[in-house]
N, C-alpha and C positions, 0 to 999 in steps of 0.2 A: 504494500500500500504506500501511497505517496506520503502519508503522514509519518512513515518511518524513515524517510530520507533525511540525511543530515542537512540541517538548514531549512527543511520544509520545502514548500512549493516554490519559494522565491530563489532557491539555490540554482545556479546555472547547471545545465546538464550537458555532457559532452555530445557533440555531433561530429561524427567522423565523415569527412569528405575525401573520397579516393578517386584519383584519376587512374584509368587503366589504358595505357597508351601503346598503340602499335608502333614498333620501332623496326619493322622488317625492311628488307632491302627495297621493296617496291615504294616505300615511303620516301626514298631518295629522288624519285622521278617527279619532275615538274614542280619541285619546291614544296612537296607536301609536308615533309618533316619540318622545314622552316616555317611553313604556315601554322602547323600545330604548335611549335614552340612559341611563335609570336602571339598566337591567339590566347594561349594560357597565360603568358606573361601580361598581356593586355587586360585579361579578366581579373587579375589579382586585386587591383585597387577597388574594383566593383564588389568583389567578395568581401573585402575588408569593410566597405561601407555597409553592406547588408549585416555583417556580424556586429558592427557597432550599433546598429539599429535594433538588434535582438539580443539584449544582455542576458536573457534567460538561457541562451545556448552558448556553450564554449565550442567554437568551430575549430576543429583540428584537421589539418590537411596533410595528405601524403600522396605518393604516386608509385605505380607499378609500370614498368616497361616490359614489352615482350617482343622477342625476335627468336634467336636460338635459345630456347628456354625463356624464363621470366625472372626478373630481379626487381627488388625494390629500388626505384630511382631516388625516392625520398622515403626512408624507412621509418623515421620517427614521426608519430602524430604531432604536427607542428601547429601551434596557435596561428591562426590566419594573420594576425598582426605581425608575426615574425616570418611569414612564409615568403620564400623567394624561389624563382624557377631557374634551374640550370638546364641548358639545352640538352635534348636527347639526340644522339646520333642514330642513323638508320643503317641496318645491315642484317642479312640473314633471313631466317624463316619467320613463320607467323604462329608461334606457340601460344595461342590465346587460351587454351584450356589450362595450361600451366599457370598463367596469370590469374585465372579465376581460382585455382587451387591455393595460390599464395594469399589471395584476399580472404578466402574461406578460413584459412588457418588463423588469421588475425581477427575474424569475427566470432571466434569461440569465446566462451566465458570461463575463466579469463582468457585473453587480456581485456575483452569487452566487459563493460559494466552493465548491470541490470537496469541502472537508472539512465542509461544513454538514450538519446533520441535515435530514431531510425537513421542508419547511415545513408549517405548518398554516394552511389557508385556511377561513374561516368566512363563508359567504354567507347574508345575511338579507334576505328580501324579502316583500312583501305583494301583489305583482301580477304581471303578465305583461310580459316584455321588450317594449320599443317600438322596439328597434333590432335589428341582426343578431346575435342571441345566439350562433348556431352559429359565426359567424366569430370571435367573441371566444373561445369555448371552444376552437376549433381552434388559435388562436394559443397559448393556454395549454398545450394538450396537446402542441404541437410542442416545447416546452421540456422537457428531461429532468427538471428540478425541478418542472415542472407535472405531469408524469405521476406522479412519486414523492410529490407532496404529499398530505398527509392533507386530504381535502376533505369538509367538513361543511356542510349546508344547513339553515336554519331558516325555515319558512314561517309568516307571520303572517296569521291570519284565513282566511276561506273563499275568497278570490279569488286567492290565491297560485298561481302556475303550478308545480304540483308536478312536472309532466313535465320542465320545464326544469331545475328543481332536482335532479331525479333524474339527468339527463344530466350535470350538474356533478359530482355525487357519483361517478358512474361505477362503481357496484357494485350488483348486483341485491338483495343482502341488506341493504343500508343504505338506509334511507328518510329523506326529509326529516323533521325534527323539527317537529311541528305545534304552534304556540302560538296558542291561542284566547283568551288572557287575559294580562294583565300578569304574573300569578304564574307561568304556564307559560313565558312568555318569559324571565323571570329564571332559572327552573330550567334551561331548555335552554342559555342563554348561559353560565350558571355551569358546566354540565356540559362544554360545548364548550371552555371556557377553563381547565378544571382537569383533568378525567379524560383528555381527549384530550391535553392538554399533558403530563400526567404520563406517558402512554404514549409519546409521541413523544420525550420527553427522558429515558427510562429509562436506567439504566447500561448495560444490554445493547444498547440501540439506539445509544448513543454509543460503545460499545466495539467496533463492527463496521463494516465497509464496506458491509454490506447494510442498506438502509433499512427493511426489514421484519422486523428481528430481534425475536424474542420475549423476554420477561423471563427472567431466570435462574431457577434452581430456587426460590430464596427468593421470587421472584415479585412482580409487581405485583398488587394486588387487582383489576386490570382484566381479568385472564385473557386477555391478548392471545395469540393462537395463533401458531405458526410460519407462514412464508409458505405459502400454498396451503391452510391448514387452514380448516375451516368451523365454524360454530357447531354444537355437538352438540345442545343443546336450547335452546328459547326460554327467556328469563329475564325476570322482571318487574323485576329489579334492573338499572338502566342501567349499572352498573359491573361486571357479571359476564359480559357478552357482548362478543365482539370480532369483527372482520372485517378485510378489507383492501380498499383502493381498487384500481381497475384497475391502477394503477401498482405495487402491491405493498406500500405502506406500511401497516403494521398499525395498526388503530385500534379502540377499543372501540365497541360498537354500543349506542345508547340504545334499549332495548326495554321501554317502559312502556306497556302497552295502555291504561291509564287516560288517557294523554295524547291518545288518539285519540277519546275519548268526549266528546260535547258535554254540557254541564251548564247549569243555569239561571244559573250564574255567568259563562258565556262572554260576552264583550263584543265580540269581533272575529269 
């Protein structure tokens, strides 16, 4: 019960935000890895602003990279105020399953706390897994915090395995965000690291034992619904729609039809 938490309801609760980044050789093509590095670096100040506006949550950030195997790029849960991004190089295979296994290991209790908020996992990839993706996903979903996590996926270019990314998301109404240009990648990464973070760290979410709590009447502009609710109408505003993962964590849905249209400016 929340009354047993040290400090009571007002005590800040840890919210783990984990980037899961594709560092395979194909990411060298057309500046994809540079686009990813730049987009995450550009998103950091916006993440800090969201965290400052939500003192009930202690936002802790880290990152996994996967190519030949998977490694923690930033291994320690780092307060967002102290978080800095070091560029990831690209080379090798696409061992996405191993990356999910690494994350699953860290979502066990311990090291995770019972009083944590649902973690936010953002998977970014431009290709198809070259290892046992299903085994890694199963390990992740065997953990209670894996099931409850807010899971977002961003596909880069036309060769990304959207079927695998959809399985990672685990919700039929939430689709992978498609980035066919550096500008689109920046937009999606900024959305995933701000709008989603704002929803996951909302006062209502932090003030309840249920990870899928909706905002209070004053409301988040994200329009996150109660558990089990579905989108009433499609929206072209990525901040006005919301849905839930299979595990029940409420998340906003990016619904921008323009992002799915190819243009002459597409480079990936």
